[in-house]
C-alpha positions, 0 to 999 in steps of 0.5 A: 242063562247058560250059567244058571243052567250049569249051576242047576245041573251041578246042584242036582248032580250033588243031590243025586250023588248024596243019595235018596236016603239022605235027601229023604231024611234031611228034607222029608223028615225035617218037613214032617217034624216042623209041620207036626210041631207047628200043628201042635203049637197052633192047635189043640189036637183031639188025639194025644200028641204021641199018636199024631207026631209019628204020622207027621214024620211018616208023611214027611218021609213019603213027601221026601221020597216023592220030591226025590223022584220029582227032582231026579225027573227034572234033572234027567229032563234037563240033562237030555235038553243040554 
């Protein structure tokens, strides 16, 4: 279990060092874009696509920011337990 914990802490440290902006853009925005494209492909949107797509992107950015705070909370909690 010790090696797994060390690897997890090292991964979280790399995420922390790369910064919130990079995390939010790479994970949150890509999530929003993929979700938007999936909804567009598999359903008939009642609104024009150019209105819905920015909403999915904004939602992805908000999701990415929320995940940043959750990830850093887990990292800080794990570091305190070491």
